[in-house]
N, C-alpha and C positions, 0 to 999 in steps of 0.2 A: 767695623774700626771706631765708628761714631761712637759706640756701647763702651767700649773700653775708652775713651779719651774722657767720656762723662765720668764714669765712674772714679778715672783717675782723679779729675778735678775735686769731684766731691771729697774722695780720700785724704787728698792734700789741703784741704781747709784748714783743718786740726781750731784753733780756737775762732775761726772767723764763722762757722757753719752755722753756731744760732743766728748770726747776724743775715746769713742768705737764706736760712731759710725764715726769717721774718720779712724778708726783703720780697722771695716769691711769695707769701703768703700777700705781703700787701699789692702784690703786682696781679692777684687773681691767678699763680698757679696752684694747681693740686698736690705737686710736690716738687720735690728740692732737683731730681732728676728731671722733671718738666723743663724747669727754669733755667737749668744749665744746658739743656735740648737748644732750647730757642735761642739763648745767646750767643752761644757756638755757630749756629747757622747766621745769626745776625752778624757776628764777625767775619765767617766766610763772605758774605755778601760783601761787606765792606770793603774786605781785601780784594775784594774781583773788580767794585768798583775804582779802585784806587789803580790798579794795573791797567784798567782800560783807559783813565786817565792819564796816565803816565806815558801811553804808547800815543795817544792823540798828542801831547804836549812835544813828543817827539817829532811827531810827523809836522807841527807846527814848526818847530825850529829847522828842521831840515829844509823845508819849503822856502823861509825866510832864507838861510842863508844860501841856497842856490839862486834867489830872487837879488839878492845882492851882487853875487859874484857875476853873475848874468848884465845887471845895471852900470858897474864898474868898467870903465875903460881902461884905465890905468891898473898897473901893476900893484902899487901900494895901499889900494883900497881894498 
């Protein structure tokens, strides 16, 4: 599946292909394929990290709301 995704992205470059080839060479990649492979893996890692952060934030918010409900003795707070 990853191979198809990489090839699809390379095909869709059109006018940006020379630019991306220069960028890949400048960053030390042997081919445009390797560059996009690395780029996609970095995007996947960033997405996983973002999802992990969101779950942590949800847990913190949930514990804060539980603490507020227990602290208040009246129904207005």
